[in-house]
C-alpha positions as CSV (number, residue, x, y, z in Angstrom):
1,A,-15.8,-19.0,12.7
2,G,-17.4,-18.4,16.0
3,M,-14.5,-16.2,17.2
4,V,-14.7,-14.2,14.0
5,E,-18.5,-13.6,14.4
6,E,-17.9,-12.4,18.0
7,E,-15.4,-9.8,16.7
8,L,-17.9,-8.6,14.1
9,V,-20.7,-7.9,16.5
10,G,-22.1,-4.5,15.7
11,F,-21.5,-4.6,12.0
12,D,-25.1,-5.5,11.2
13,D,-25.2,-3.7,7.9
14,L,-22.4,-5.9,6.4
15,D,-23.1,-9.1,4.4
16,I,-20.6,-11.4,6.2
17,C,-19.8,-14.9,5.3
18,T,-17.5,-17.0,7.4
19,S,-15.9,-20.4,6.6
20,D,-13.5,-22.9,8.1
21,V,-11.1,-24.3,5.5
22,E,-8.5,-27.0,6.0
23,G,-5.0,-26.3,4.9
24,H,-2.0,-23.9,5.4
25,P,-3.4,-20.4,6.1
26,G,-1.2,-18.7,3.5
27,A,-2.2,-21.2,0.7
28,V,-5.9,-21.0,1.6
29,L,-5.8,-17.2,1.6
30,I,-3.9,-17.0,-1.7
31,A,-6.4,-19.3,-3.3
32,A,-9.3,-17.1,-2.0
33,S,-7.6,-14.0,-3.4
34,A,-8.2,-15.2,-7.0
35,G,-11.8,-14.0,-6.8
36,A,-11.4,-11.2,-4.2
37,D,-11.1,-7.4,-4.5
38,M,-8.9,-7.2,-1.5
39,L,-7.2,-9.5,1.0
40,V,-6.8,-8.2,4.6
41,V,-4.2,-9.8,7.0
42,G,-2.7,-8.9,10.3
43,S,1.0,-8.1,10.5
44,R,1.6,-10.8,13.0
45,G,0.0,-14.1,13.6
46,H,0.5,-17.0,16.0
47,G,3.7,-18.2,14.5
48,N,6.5,-19.7,16.6
49,V,9.1,-17.1,15.7
50,A,9.0,-14.3,18.2
51,G,10.1,-10.8,17.4
52,K,9.4,-11.0,13.6
53,L,8.1,-7.8,12.2
54,L,5.9,-9.5,9.6
55,G,4.4,-13.0,10.0
56,S,5.0,-15.8,7.6
57,V,1.4,-15.9,6.4
58,S,1.4,-12.2,5.7
59,Q,4.6,-12.4,3.8
60,R,3.3,-15.3,1.7
61,C,0.1,-13.5,0.9
62,L,2.0,-10.3,-0.1
63,S,4.0,-12.3,-2.6
64,G,1.4,-14.7,-3.8
65,A,-2.0,-13.0,-3.7
66,T,-3.5,-12.0,-7.0
67,C,-5.4,-9.0,-5.5
68,P,-4.4,-6.0,-3.5
69,V,-3.3,-6.9,0.1
70,A,-3.9,-4.8,3.2
71,V,-1.6,-5.5,6.2
72,V,-3.0,-4.1,9.4
73,H,-0.5,-2.9,11.9
74,G,-2.9,-1.5,14.5
75,P,-5.5,1.2,15.1
76,T,-4.8,4.8,14.0
77,D,-6.9,8.0,14.4
78,S,-5.2,9.9,11.5
79,D,-7.2,10.9,8.5
80,E,-4.2,11.2,6.1
81,I,-3.5,8.7,3.3
82,V,0.1,8.6,2.2
83,V,0.9,7.0,-1.2
84,G,4.3,6.3,-2.6
85,V,4.9,7.2,-6.3
86,D,8.1,6.4,-8.2
87,G,6.9,6.8,-11.8
88,S,6.2,3.1,-12.3
89,P,2.8,1.9,-13.6
90,S,2.2,0.1,-10.4
91,S,2.7,3.3,-8.3
92,F,0.4,5.3,-10.6
93,E,-2.4,2.7,-10.1
94,A,-1.7,2.9,-6.3
95,L,-2.1,6.7,-6.5
96,E,-5.4,6.4,-8.4
97,W,-6.8,4.0,-5.8
98,A,-5.6,6.2,-2.9
99,A,-7.1,9.3,-4.6
100,G,-10.5,7.6,-4.8
101,E,-10.3,6.4,-1.2
102,A,-9.4,9.9,-0.1
103,E,-12.4,11.3,-2.0
104,M,-14.9,8.9,-0.4
105,S,-13.5,9.1,3.1
106,G,-12.7,12.9,3.1
107,A,-9.1,12.1,4.0
108,C,-6.2,14.2,3.0
109,L,-3.9,12.7,0.4
110,R,-0.2,13.0,0.6
111,A,1.6,11.7,-2.5
112,M,5.3,11.1,-1.8
113,S,8.3,10.6,-4.1
114,A,11.9,10.2,-3.2
115,W,15.1,11.0,-5.1
116,E,18.7,10.2,-4.7
117,W,21.9,11.2,-6.6
118,P,23.0,8.3,-8.9
119,A,26.2,6.6,-8.0
120,A,27.8,7.8,-11.2
121,Y,26.9,11.4,-10.7
122,G,29.9,13.7,-11.5
123,L,31.6,11.0,-13.5
124,Y,29.3,10.2,-16.4
125,V,26.3,12.3,-15.6
126,T,26.7,16.0,-16.0
127,A,23.3,17.5,-16.8
128,F,20.8,15.7,-14.5
129,D,18.5,17.2,-11.9
130,P,16.7,14.3,-10.1
131,A,14.9,16.6,-7.7
132,T,13.3,18.7,-10.4
133,E,12.5,15.6,-12.5
134,T,10.9,13.9,-9.6
135,Q,8.9,16.9,-8.6
136,Q,7.5,17.3,-12.2
137,M,6.6,13.6,-12.3
138,L,4.8,13.7,-9.0
139,E,2.9,16.9,-9.7
140,G,1.8,15.6,-13.1
141,A,0.6,12.3,-11.6
142,L,-1.2,14.1,-8.8
143,R,-2.9,16.5,-11.2
144,A,-4.2,13.6,-13.2
145,A,-5.5,11.9,-10.0
146,K,-7.2,15.2,-8.9
147,A,-8.9,15.7,-12.3
148,R,-12.3,14.5,-11.0
149,P,-15.1,16.1,-9.0
150,P,-15.3,16.8,-6.1
151,A,-11.9,18.5,-5.6
152,L,-9.4,16.3,-3.9
153,K,-7.4,17.5,-0.9
154,G,-4.0,16.4,-2.0
155,E,-0.4,17.5,-1.8
156,A,2.8,16.5,-3.5
157,D,5.8,15.8,-1.2
158,V,9.3,15.2,-2.8
159,E,12.2,14.4,-0.5
160,Q,15.7,13.3,-0.8
161,G,16.5,9.9,0.6
162,A,15.7,6.2,0.4
163,P,12.0,5.6,-0.5
164,A,11.4,2.8,2.0
165,R,12.8,4.9,4.9
166,L,10.9,8.0,4.0
167,L,7.6,6.2,3.6
168,T,7.8,4.3,6.8
169,T,8.7,7.6,8.6
170,A,5.6,9.3,7.0
171,S,3.5,6.3,8.2
172,R,3.9,7.4,11.8
173,H,1.4,10.2,11.2
174,A,-0.8,8.5,8.6
175,G,-4.0,6.5,8.7
176,L,-3.1,4.4,5.7
177,L,0.0,3.9,3.6
178,V,-0.5,2.8,0.0
179,V,2.3,1.4,-2.2
180,G,2.4,-0.4,-5.5
181,S,3.4,-4.1,-5.5
182,R,6.2,-3.4,-8.0
183,G,8.5,-0.4,-8.3
184,R,11.3,0.6,-10.6
185,G,14.0,-1.5,-8.8
186,P,16.7,-3.3,-10.7
187,V,15.4,-6.9,-10.0
188,K,13.0,-7.8,-12.8
189,G,10.4,-10.5,-12.3
190,T,10.2,-10.2,-8.5
191,L,6.6,-10.6,-7.1
192,L,7.0,-7.9,-4.6
193,G,9.3,-4.9,-4.7
194,S,11.8,-4.2,-1.9
195,V,10.2,-0.9,-1.0
196,S,6.7,-2.5,-0.7
197,Q,8.1,-5.4,1.3
198,H,9.9,-3.0,3.7
199,C,6.8,-0.8,4.2
200,A,4.6,-3.8,4.8
201,A,6.9,-5.0,7.6
202,H,8.0,-1.7,9.2
203,A,5.1,0.8,8.7
204,H,3.4,2.3,11.8
205,C,-0.1,2.2,10.2
206,P,-2.1,-0.1,8.0
207,V,-0.5,-0.7,4.5
208,L,-2.3,-1.4,1.3
209,V,0.0,-3.1,-1.3
210,Y,-1.8,-2.4,-4.6
211,R,-1.5,-5.3,-7.1
212,T,-1.3,-4.1,-10.7
213,G,-4.2,-5.1,-12.8
214,R,-6.7,-5.6,-10.0
215,R,-8.9,-3.0,-8.5
216,A,-9.3,-3.0,-4.7
217,I,-12.7,-2.1,-3.3
218,R,-12.8,1.2,-1.5
219,A,-12.3,0.9,2.3
220,S,-15.0,3.6,2.7
221,S,-17.5,2.1,0.3
222,D,-20.6,0.2,1.3
223,A,-19.3,-3.0,-0.3
224,A,-18.7,-5.9,2.0
């Protein structure tokens, strides 16, 4: 606790409570997440496996926490928030949170969607335009997110390619990357989608994995 208090010197306006709890860090943090608005972890800890992109505690929290989880990869001076939207309820909730955060912080919001040609295109699919459908979906979602005062500075960005790769590339110039915990992947019942997991491990900026059904506090709010 003493080390934590030293790191927080200068944040006198915050109501800070520290505690030392016995147990495995991942299990302790997951238990604490039950009553939390957001859980924040570093991307790497003091584990004994060198070279891992994401520590075991961070991985466990991403899969088991019951609130949104932020994975901090390092400092950034960008004022852009990138959010991945794939048409799933989880991604729409992530967009809503990102839009609110952009409003409060004055950041620019970049909503991104990816599209790819289906494997059966040309064999069984003849009248399908994934680029147009994805563009319409994203623009509609962004319009809904911007339907609030004051006007939100946001743009829709639709690109062809794998979602995980496009989002991690965009994170190079972002201050925050926001993704839903579950997407539209083929594996039902998974606790964390493959795109979210990839972004949490490989992004170049902090990543917020939004947990459906829970509202994360605004990073720019006065709340502790």
